[in-house]
N, C-alpha and C positions, 0 to 999 in steps of 0.2 A: 497446403495451407500452413502459414506460419503459426506457432503456438502463440496463444494471447498472452502468456507470461513474457516471452521473449519480445513481443511486438509493442506492448504497452508499458511495461514497468520504468523504463528510462524516460519515456515521454511523460508519464504521469509525474515522476518526481521532478522533472523539469518544469512543468506546469505549477506544481505545488510550491517550488521555490520562488516563482514569480508572484504568487498571490498570498503566501503566508507571511506573517510578521517575521522579521529576520531574526528575533529572538527565540522563535519557536523551532525546535529541532525535531526531525521526524524521520521515520523509517516506514516504508511500505513493503507490502508482500502480497503476492498473488498465490493462493493455495486452494485446495479442494476441500478438505474438512478441518484438519488441524493445522493451524499457523505456528511456526516457531518464533520465538522471540529474539533471534539473533540480532546483534547490534542495537538492542534496546537496553538502556542502562537499568540497573536495579537501584533500590532506595530513593526513588522518586516518584511522584505523582505522574502517571501516564494516562493519557486519553486515548481510548481506542475506538475506532469507527470502522465498522464493517459494511461493506457494499457488495451486493450480490450481482453476478453476471451469469445469464443463463445461456448465452451463445454469441457467437461471432459470425456476422454475415449470415450464410445460410447453414451453419453447422452449429449443432447443440454441444455446448463445452462449458459445463457448470463450473464456476470458479467463485471464490470470495476474494475480494480485494480489501486488505486490512491496512489501515493507517494507524500508526503509534505516533502521538505527539508528546512532547514534554518541553519544559521551559529550558532554553540554553541560557548560559550566562557568559 
C-alpha cells in the first residue's frame, strides 16, 4: 500500500491551486501528531486548518492534514 503522505499531498496542492484565490499562498503538510512549519513565513497572519483522516481504504493510518494559508502580494 502506498503511504497516504506520498499519495495525496501533490494531488491536494494541485486541487487547492485551482480553487483558492490566486493572492492566497499556502503550504500543506500531512503529519501524525506535530506538524512542522517549514516553508511558512514568519511575521504574517497565518490561517491554520486541520483535517483528520483515520484511514485509507481498509487500513487504519491516522494522519493530520494541515493547511497553512496567508495573503500573498
